[in-house]
C-alpha positions, 0 to 999 in steps of 0.5 A: 604159135600165136595169132596176130591181133588182124586175125584174130576173130570176132563173132563165133555161130554154134547150131546144136540140135533141138533136142538135149536128148538123155546125156545131162554131161550134154546140157552142161557141156553146152553150157561150159561152152558159153561161159567160155565164148564170154570169157573170150570176148566173142559174139555169138550168132546161133540157130535162134529157136527157144528150145535144145542146146543152142539156146542153152549158149544163147542164156549163158553169153545173154545173161553175162552179156554178150552180144547174142543174134539168133536167126531164125528161117520165117517158116519156124515163127509158126510152128513155135519155135521162138521164143516171144521174148527173144534172147539178144538180137534176133534175126528173120530169114525167108530160108536157110540159104538167105544171106 
């Protein structure tokens, strides 16, 4: 059943693990997901870190011109979990429970 245009979403959120792990197919799957998000003209919201599979998805979306928003808790910024140059926009929140 096809969704009506009023019910389609425009944003998607991804949150993956911090490390790539030992499975190279996870890396390719993350890049493929980024491409699929771009093909569907969706905006990406992700965990905001500079490592792991979320970063790969965000880069794949960003380099293809779609909007990317990284959300990162303030406590993680001093730990070096955030790139000096964010991918897309960055929103720093007080905690993961922030609204």
